[in-house]
Structures are given as structure tokens and as C-alpha cells.
C-alpha positions in Angstrom: -18.4 1.2 -4.3 -16.2 3.4 -2.0 -14.5 2.4 1.2 -15.1 4.8 4.4 -12.1 4.8 7.5 -14.6 2.3 9.0 -14.3 -0.2 6.4 -10.3 0.1 6.0 -9.3 -0.2 9.6 -12.7 -2.9 9.8 -10.7 -4.6 6.7 -7.1 -4.2 8.5 -8.8 -5.9 12.0 -10.2 -8.7 10.2 -9.0 -9.9 6.7 -5.5 -8.6 7.9 -5.1 -11.7 10.2 -4.7 -13.9 7.5 -0.6 -15.3 6.4 0.9 -12.9 4.0 0.7 -14.8 1.5 4.1 -17.5 2.0 5.8 -15.0 3.9 6.2 -15.6 8.1 3.7 -12.4 8.8 0.2 -11.7 8.2 -1.4 -8.9 6.0 -1.5 -6.4 9.4 1.7 -7.3 10.2 3.3 -6.5 6.8 0.9 -3.2 6.5 2.0 -2.0 9.8 5.5 -2.8 9.6 5.7 -1.3 6.3 4.3 2.0 7.5 6.7 2.2 10.4 9.8 1.7 7.7 7.9 5.0 6.1 7.1 7.1 8.9 11.3 6.2 10.5 12.2 7.1 7.1 11.0 10.5 6.9 8.2 10.4 4.3 5.2 12.3 3.9 2.5 11.2 5.7 1.1 10.5 2.3 4.0 8.2 1.5 3.8 6.3 5.3 -0.5 5.9 4.6 0.4 4.6 0.9 3.1 2.1 2.4 -0.4 0.7 5.2 -2.9 0.1 2.5 0.0 -1.1 -0.8 -1.7 -4.6 -0.1 -5.5 -3.4 0.9 -6.4 -5.0 -2.6 -5.3 -8.4 -1.4 -7.6 -8.0 1.5 -10.8 -7.1 -1.1 -10.0 -9.7 -3.6 -12.5 -12.3 -4.1 -11.0 -15.4 -3.3 -7.7 -13.6 -1.8 -4.5 -14.2 -3.8 -2.6 -17.3 -4.3 1.0 -18.5 -5.1 0.0 -19.5 -8.3 -2.2 -16.6 -9.8 -1.3 -12.5 -9.8 -4.6 -11.1 -8.0 -3.6 -7.7 -9.2 -3.9 -6.3 -6.1 -2.1 -3.5 -6.9 -5.8 -1.7 -9.0 -7.7 -3.8 -7.3 -8.3 -1.4 -4.2 -7.7 1.7 -6.1 -11.5 2.6 -7.2 -12.8 2.1 -3.1 -10.2 4.7 -2.1 -10.9 7.3 -5.1 -12.4 9.9 -3.8 -11.3 9.5 -0.2 -7.6 10.0 -0.8 -5.5 11.9 -2.6 -3.3 10.8 -5.7 0.1 10.4 -3.1 -1.4 8.5 -1.9 -2.8 6.3 -4.7 -0.6 6.4 -7.2 2.5 4.8 -5.2 0.3 1.8 -3.9 -1.5 1.4 -8.0 2.4 1.3 -9.0 4.4 -0.2 -6.3 4.8 -3.8 -8.3 5.8 -2.2 -11.4 8.6 -0.5 -8.7 9.7 -3.8 -8.4 10.2 -5.4 -12.0 12.2 -1.8 -11.8 14.0 -2.5 -9.5 14.8 -5.9 -11.1 16.0 -4.3 -14.0 18.1 -1.3 -12.8 19.3 -2.6 -10.0 22.1 -4.9 -10.3 21.5 -7.8 -7.0 17.4 -6.6 -5.7 16.5 -9.9 -7.1 18.4 -11.7 -5.3 17.6 -10.0 -2.1 13.7 -10.7 -2.9 12.0 -13.4 -0.1 11.3 -16.6 -2.3 7.1 -15.8 -2.7 8.1 -12.1 -3.4 11.1 -14.0 -6.2 7.9 -15.9 -7.6 5.0 -13.1 -7.0 7.1 -11.9 -9.6 7.0 -14.5 -12.5 3.3 -14.0 -12.2 3.5 -10.0 -12.3 5.2 -10.3 -16.0 8.8 -10.4 -14.3 11.7 -7.7 -14.7 11.1 -4.6 -17.3 13.0 -4.5 -20.2 15.6 -1.6 -20.3 12.3 0.6 -22.1 9.6 -0.4 -20.1 11.7 1.0 -16.2 12.2 4.3 -18.2 9.0 4.8 -18.9 8.4 4.1 -15.9 10.3 6.3 -13.6 9.0 8.5 -15.7 5.1 8.9 -14.4 4.1 11.3 -11.5 5.1 9.1 -7.8 6.8 6.4 -9.4 9.9 7.2 -6.9 7.5 7.4 -4.1 6.4 4.1 -5.4 10.2 2.9 -5.6 10.5 3.9 -1.8 7.4 1.9 -1.5 8.5 -0.9 -2.6 11.6 -0.9 -0.3 9.9 -0.8 2.4 7.7 -4.4 1.3 11.0 -6.4 0.9 11.8 -5.3 4.7 8.2 -5.5 6.2 8.9 -8.9 6.9 9.3 -9.6 10.3 8.1 -12.1 12.3 6.8 -10.2 16.1 8.4 -7.3 15.1 6.8 -3.7 17.6 5.0 -1.5 15.9 2.5 1.2 16.3 -0.7 -0.5 16.4 -3.5 -0.1 13.6 -5.2 2.7 15.7 -2.0 5.1 15.5 -2.0 5.4 12.0 -5.8 5.2 10.6 -5.5 8.9 12.7 -2.9 9.8 9.3 -5.0 7.8 7.2 -7.9 9.9 8.6 -5.8 13.4 8.7 -5.8 12.8 4.6 -9.5 11.9 4.0 -10.8 15.0 2.7 -14.1 16.0 4.8 -17.3 15.5 2.5 -18.7 18.2 1.2 -22.2 17.4 3.6 -20.2 17.4 6.7 -18.4 20.5 5.5 -21.6 22.2 4.3 -23.3 21.1 7.6 -20.4 22.7 9.4 -21.1 25.9 8.3 -24.7 26.3 8.5 -24.1 24.7 12.0 -24.5 28.0 14.4 -21.6 29.0 16.2 -22.5 28.9 20.7 -21.7 32.4 21.9 
């Protein structure tokens, strides 16, 4: 079952008030901060939306994520968003956990910059890539966007940081969502007022 724009906004506004794992911010605060980082960094609208929605899978997981198991949130939201948003949004979401694994292998000192909660989740997510796995990851479409998204994710954990409201970013999501075929067909058939 696909989500629509109202479903996404409702999930973020209701379940998003829950704490983001062991971090000092809520899921919604983390999402908004991540989107703000992407926007301020000059990312495309698709990457800004990916930043906003990258952890939506946490909100869809039946029990939510716990500190003791990986909920595979990077995959959880994709079936619900496919058909609504383009691959330029979906692929960075799908790849953002692997981007952390990549950066831990390829960038000396990166692991030390991660929050304790993120270091712990890395272990649950399979740990750093081998050099071969890192090269395979980097060769995928949208890997570079996922790496940048991962960096925004790392910075988006500041308690009390002022961000634009959810509605501001949902307007961007709406611009990227294609008009449903039935709505487009009805608009074409509607008489034009003179």
C-alpha cells in the first residue's frame, strides 16, 4: 500500500514526536534538521526530500527501532513511497545506511565523529564495509547523494535547533510527487472557463 502526502505528513507529525533512538532530538526534529542541512548545502529538491524522509522507515516499523536490533528502516519505507516519489529520492534513502558503512571504511576518523548511538547502530547494521564492498557501493547510482545525506544525518541531532516547519518541506515533497493519472486525465477533460 502506497502512502500519500497526507499520510507522510501525519506520520511525521504524530509518530515523529517520539525520541530519535538514543539521540537528544525527536524523529521529526531530526528529519527537519537533516532537510535543512541539505537545503543550505545547495542540494537538489530530490536530495532535500530524501533527507527529510530518510528515516521514515523508523516510523513505519511495527515496534519502532530499538537499541538492540536493526529495523532495516532504510528499506522499510521504499515500497510505501514507490510510485509517489522518483528514484532520486528513493535511492539515497535506501543507501544512507550503507553510506555510513562506506564512510567508516574510506574516511579515516569518520567513525570517531559518529554519536555513540550511531556507532552502536553501525555494529547492528553490519559494521564498516570491506574495501571491495566500499568500491561496489560507490559505483551505484545515487551513492554520492547518499554519502552527502549521511553527513547531513550526522549533523541533524542538535536539541532546540530552529528549522522551517514540516509544512515548508511537505510543499517540496508535493512538487516532486507526480500528479496521479486519474487527476491529470480529469483535468484534461474539464471544460475551460471562458
